Every structure is written in structure tokens, then in C-alpha cells.
C-alpha positions in Angstrom: 0.0 0.0 0.0 1.2 3.5 -0.8 -0.3 6.5 0.7 0.3 10.2 0.8 -0.1 12.4 3.9 0.3 16.1 4.7 3.4 16.3 6.9 2.0 19.4 8.6 -1.0 17.4 9.9 0.4 14.0 10.7 3.7 12.1 10.2 4.2 8.9 8.4 4.7 6.9 11.5 1.4 8.0 12.9 -0.4 7.1 9.7 1.3 3.7 9.6 0.4 2.9 13.2 -3.2 3.9 12.7 -3.4 1.7 9.6 -2.0 -1.3 11.4 -4.4 -0.8 14.3 -7.4 -1.0 11.9 -6.6 -4.4 10.4 -4.4 -7.5 10.3 -1.9 -6.4 7.6 1.4 -7.9 6.7 3.1 -4.6 6.1 6.2 -2.8 7.0 7.0 0.9 7.0 9.4 2.0 4.3 11.6 4.9 5.5 13.1 6.8 2.6 16.4 8.8 2.6 16.2 12.3 4.2 17.2 14.0 0.9 14.0 12.6 -0.7 11.8 12.9 2.3 12.5 16.7 2.6 11.1 17.4 -0.9 7.7 19.0 -1.0 6.5 17.0 -3.9 6.9 13.6 -5.6 10.6 13.3 -6.6 9.7 12.4 -10.1 7.3 15.2 -10.7 8.5 18.1 -12.8 7.8 21.3 -10.8 8.1 23.4 -14.0 5.4 21.5 -15.9 2.0 23.0 -16.6 0.1 20.2 -14.9 2.1 20.7 -11.7 1.6 24.5 -11.7 -2.1 24.0 -12.5 -2.7 21.5 -9.7 -0.8 23.7 -7.2 -3.1 26.6 -8.2 -6.2 24.6 -7.7 -4.9 23.3 -4.3 -4.3 26.9 -3.2 -7.9 27.7 -3.9 -9.0 25.2 -1.3 -6.5 26.0 1.4 
């Protein structure tokens, strides 16, 4: 399972622990390197692309 969370609201360990408490899952938490974890977006997403800028604009409307 892959999930995304807002680090300003909850950290990945809290999300993982809550998920594990809700069911009998055979899962382990993947901890990524700090240089990737500190990025604000997906490391493969092009921050200069139209789709990225458009989605950020829409996101700002709802925040």
C-alpha cells in the first residue's frame, strides 16, 4: 500500500500505526532517505510542468 499524507498534519509513523491498528496487515513501514523525504512533492514530478503548476493553483484555492 502506498499513501500520501500532509506532513503538517500527521507524520508517516502515525499514519502507519493507525493503519496497522485497523486491520491484520502484513506490512512494514518504508523509510526513505532524508534528501528525498525533505522534498515537498513527488521526486519524479516536474515542478516546472503546466500540470504541476495548475494542480498547485487549484490546491491553493481550497486552502
